[in-house]
N, C-alpha and C positions, 0 to 999 in steps of 0.2 A: 050659183053652181058652174061652173067652167068645167068639159070633159076634154081631152086629147089623146091619140095615142103617143106615145112617147117610143122611141128605138133608143135605148143602151148595149152602147157599144163594150168588149168586154177586157178589164181593168185590173189593176195590180189592188191589194187592199189600201196601198199607199198613197193610191192615184184620185180616191174619188174624193170630189170637191164636194161636202158640204155646207149646206144653204139655211135659211131662216124664214119663212112667210108666215104674216095672219092668215086665219085663219086653221080650219082643217085638210086631211089630205088623207082620201081613199084610192087603195093600185089594186085594181087585178091583173095578173101574169097572164098573160092570153097564149104567149109560150117563150120559152127559154126553161133559164137558169135566172133569179134576180136578187142579187144580193140590196141588200139594204141595211146603211147604221143609222141608227136612230141614236142620239144621246150614247156616243163611243160604244154601242152594241149591235151584232149583226149581227143580222136574221137571214137566212138564205129561199126563197120564196122558190116554189114548180109550179108549172104551167096549172090554172086552175087555182091560185091561192092568191088570199087577198091580204090587202091592211089598211087600215084604218089609223091616223094617229096627228094630233097635235101640232101641224104645221110650225108650231111658232118654235118647235125647240133645233137645235141641230137634225138635218139629215141629209143623206148623197143615199146614190146609183152607182149599181153595177151588173153589170153581165158576170155571173159568175162561172155560165157555161161555155163550149168551145165559139159558138159562136154569138150573134147580135139574144138578146130579148125586149120582146112590145109588153108591152102592157097600157090599160086604159086606166088614167089618170088626171080622177074628179077630187079641185080644189073648192073648198066652201070660203064665201068671205068670211071676217070675221062677225063672233054676236054682238050687236050692242046695249 
């Protein structure tokens, strides 16, 4: 597993860069409001919320609040 603290800037929904990678991803929102787009559906998280998903599907993030959002992101390698 790899874990890091990520900071997300405020953006419009059309400015989200989606990406894919192997493995799974877990996101725990430390502060702010974070919108996660996963397979063309957007979910909004508040501080203390978390989400887990298969990262081989298109996904992207943006701060949906007044300022930045910070989250702990944990990725896992693919299962063999």
